[in-house]
N, C-alpha and C positions, 0 to 999 in steps of 0.2 A: 553557619548555615543561615542564609537569609530566607525569610518567609514572605510569601505574597500575602498582603492584607486581604482579608475576606470581609467585605462590608455586610453588616446585618441590618436588614430593614424589616419593619413590622407594620402591618396595616393599622393596628390599634394598640397603643402602648398600654392601655388599661388591661386588655386581655392578656398581653404579654406578661405584665407584672403579676396578674392574678394566677396565671399558669405557673410562673416561676416560683411564686410564694407557695403554692400548693405542693410543688415538687420538693421544695426545700423543707416544708413542714413534715412531709411524709418520710423524709430521710432522717434516720436516727443517729447520724454521725455527720461530721463536717465533710462535705463532698470534696473529692480530689479534683485535680485539674481536668482530666478527661470526663469525669462524671459531671462536673459543672458545665463543660462545653456541651455535653449531650443535653443537659437540662435547658440551657439557653437555646439550643437548636430546636428542641421539642416545643419550647414556649413560642418560638417563631413559626411553628407549623411544620417542621421537618421531623422525620422519623428519629434521626440521631445526627451527630455532628458529621459523620461520613456522608450522609445524604445531603446535608447542607453544603458541604465542601464540593461535592460532585455537581450539585445544581449551580453553585457559584462559578465553578470552572466552565461548565457548559455555557452559561450565560456569557462569560468572557469570550469564549470561542465564537459564539454567535455574533458578538459585537465587534470582533476583530475582522477588519476587511481581509478578503482572501489575497493571497500573494498574486502578483501580476503574472499573467500567463507568459510562458516562455515564447520567444519569437521562434518561428519555424522557418528554416531555409527551404522555401517551396521549390526553388530550383533544384536543390539536392534531392528532394522527394520525387520530383518529376523525372530526374535522371535515373534515380534508383528504381523507379517503377518500370523503366524500360527493360530491366533484367528479368521481369516476370511475364508469364504468358497470361492469357485471358482467364485461366483457372487459378491464378495466384501462385503458380509453381515457378521457382527460380530456374531460369533456363541456362544460365552460365554464371560462373564465378566472376565478380567484377575485378578488373585489373587495378582500378584506383582504390587505394586504401580507404579513402573517405566514403566511397560508395558501399564498401563491404559491411560496415557497422549496421546501417539501417536494414540491409538485406538479411544479415544474420539475425536481427531481431524478429524478422518475419518468420524465419525458420524456428527460432526459439518459441514464438507464439503458438506454433503447431505441436509442441511437445506438451503432453499432459502435465499439469502442475501437481505437486505434492504426491508424487508416485515414484516408487523405486522401480527401476527398469534394468533388465539385463542388457548387455551390449547388443545382441540381436534385436531386442525390442526398441531401443533408442535408434538403432540404425533404420528400423522400419519406419519410425516417425520422421526421421530425417529424409529418407528416400521418398516418402510421400510429399515432401515439401520442395523437392528439386528434380530436375530432369537430366543433369549431366553426369549422374552415376559416380559421384565421388563423396560418399557419405563419410569416409575417414577424414577428408579435408574439413568438412563442415563440423564433424564431431570434435576434432582437435581445436578448431577455431572457437567453438562454443566453450570448450573447457578452458582454453587459454584466456579468453575474455571473461571468465568467471560467470558464465551464463548457465552452465551445468557443472555439477560436481560428480566425482566418482570416487569409489573406494581405491585405496592404494593398489590393490590387485586388478582394478579395472573391471570388476564383475558387476558392480551396481552403480547405475547412473541416476541422477536426479536433477530436475530443472531447478535452478536457483531463482527464487522469486525476487525480482528487482523491477524498478520502474524504468521502462524503456525511455530512450531519448525522445525529445519532442518530434524530431524528424522521423524516428522509427514509428512512433504512434501515428503520425500523419500518413506514413507509408502503409501501415497496417490498415488504417481506415480507407485509404484510397483503393487498396486491393480488395477489401471487403465490399466496397461499393461496386466494384467491377462485377463481382460475383452475383450481387442482387439485381443488377440491371440486365 
């Protein structure tokens, strides 16, 4: 198991040494590994070693540049947006497979997260997201693409929390912007 080094910096070495000496003097036994780590962390101004590690990891995350943004196929987003009316409802099921994914993510976004639903309840949410009256097709597609889960008997459905594709996110934003204008 490799460990990521955790650099320890202190503003004043004299205060650090004084604090460490005081902790060692108050200890009536030779401190173990974890106890010594905690003493070092407290001497540097942290509550304990876990606090020191969390601060170090947070600092590393702040210093790491963010991952580059994924490129979005704006043509696909504009073509998929044509399948929706001014209210953001899906008017027809796309014939092209590549257009179905982003459209399905919009339907997924209208299903409440972290909530168990019966089949009639999820059908109601799906029906509220489209106009062509085929909730069974959409429900099956959502399940097949692992966007919703269901119990083996099909009684309980639940939205699976996942990150939509960049095109789907752009489509959801585009449709939301239509509603606010």
